[in-house]
C-alpha positions as CSV (number, residue, x, y, z in Angstrom):
1,M,-4.5,6.3,13.6
2,V,-0.9,6.1,12.4
3,A,1.1,9.1,13.5
4,C,4.6,10.4,13.1
5,S,6.2,13.7,13.7
6,T,5.3,15.1,10.3
7,C,2.1,13.3,9.3
8,F,-1.2,12.0,10.6
9,I,-3.0,9.3,8.6
10,N,-6.4,8.1,9.7
11,W,-7.3,4.5,8.5
12,R,-10.5,4.0,10.5
13,P,-13.1,2.1,8.5
14,Y,-15.9,4.1,7.0
15,S,-14.1,7.4,7.4
16,N,-11.8,9.4,5.2
17,R,-8.8,7.2,4.5
18,V,-6.4,10.2,4.6
19,S,-7.5,12.9,7.0
20,T,-4.5,15.2,7.1
21,F,-1.2,14.9,5.2
22,T,2.0,16.8,5.4
23,Y,5.4,15.6,4.0
24,T,6.8,12.3,5.2
25,A,9.3,9.8,3.7
26,L,7.1,6.8,4.4
27,I,3.4,5.9,4.4
28,M,2.3,2.6,5.9
29,A,-1.2,1.6,4.8
30,D,-3.0,-1.5,6.1
31,E,-5.8,-2.4,3.7
32,P,-6.4,1.2,2.5
33,T,-8.9,0.0,-0.1
34,G,-10.6,-2.5,2.1
35,N,-14.5,-2.3,2.1
36,L,-14.5,0.4,-0.5
37,D,-16.3,0.5,-3.8
38,P,-14.0,0.1,-6.9
39,E,-14.1,3.8,-7.8
40,T,-13.1,4.9,-4.4
41,S,-10.4,2.2,-4.2
42,D,-9.0,3.5,-7.5
43,E,-9.0,7.1,-6.2
44,I,-7.1,6.1,-3.0
45,M,-4.5,4.2,-5.0
46,Q,-4.1,7.1,-7.5
47,L,-3.6,9.4,-4.5
48,L,-1.0,7.1,-2.9
49,F,0.9,6.8,-6.2
50,Q,0.8,10.5,-6.8
51,I,2.1,11.3,-3.3
52,A,4.9,8.7,-3.8
53,K,5.9,10.3,-7.1
54,D,5.5,14.0,-6.1
55,Y,7.2,13.8,-2.7
56,N,9.6,10.9,-3.3
57,T,7.7,9.0,-0.6
58,A,7.8,5.2,0.0
59,V,4.4,3.5,0.4
60,I,4.2,0.2,2.2
61,M,0.8,-1.3,1.8
62,A,-0.8,-4.5,3.0
63,T,-3.7,-5.8,0.8
64,H,-5.5,-8.9,-0.2
65,D,-7.1,-7.2,-3.2
66,Y,-5.6,-8.9,-6.3
67,I,-7.4,-6.3,-8.5
68,V,-5.4,-3.5,-6.9
69,I,-2.2,-5.6,-7.0
70,N,-2.6,-6.2,-10.8
71,R,-3.8,-2.7,-11.6
72,Y,-1.0,-0.9,-9.7
73,P,2.1,-3.0,-10.2
74,A,5.1,-2.4,-7.9
75,R,7.6,-4.3,-5.9
76,M,5.7,-6.9,-3.9
77,L,6.6,-9.0,-0.9
78,K,4.3,-12.0,-0.4
79,T,4.1,-14.3,2.5
80,E,3.0,-17.9,2.0
81,R,3.4,-21.0,4.1
82,G,6.2,-19.5,6.2
83,H,8.2,-18.1,3.3
84,V,8.6,-14.5,2.1
85,Y,8.7,-14.0,-1.7
86,D,10.1,-10.8,-3.2
87,S,9.0,-9.8,-6.7
88,A,12.3,-8.0,-7.1
89,T,14.3,-11.2,-7.0
90,V,14.5,-14.1,-9.4
91,A,12.4,-17.1,-8.5
92,V,14.5,-20.1,-7.6
93,S,13.1,-23.6,-7.8
94,E,13.5,-25.8,-4.7
95,H,13.3,-29.1,-6.6
96,Q,15.6,-31.7,-5.1
């Protein structure tokens, strides 16, 4: 359960992914589509994007699901081998 003064978001497996929602400026979601069928994953992602759009809310989401990443493009931070890569920056080659 993630809680703040204005929102309550339930992320327990095998339960409703969003149990109660009132306005907040930030939603943090750890694998919100994990262990879900593709249709339900799509519904969850559409809901998160709609909330972000309608309420000017930021969504920070952790996922390993490349289908979700490709279907819902947004700014992405990726960690790999001790480095953080930001999709909003230009890639720089480290050739020496």
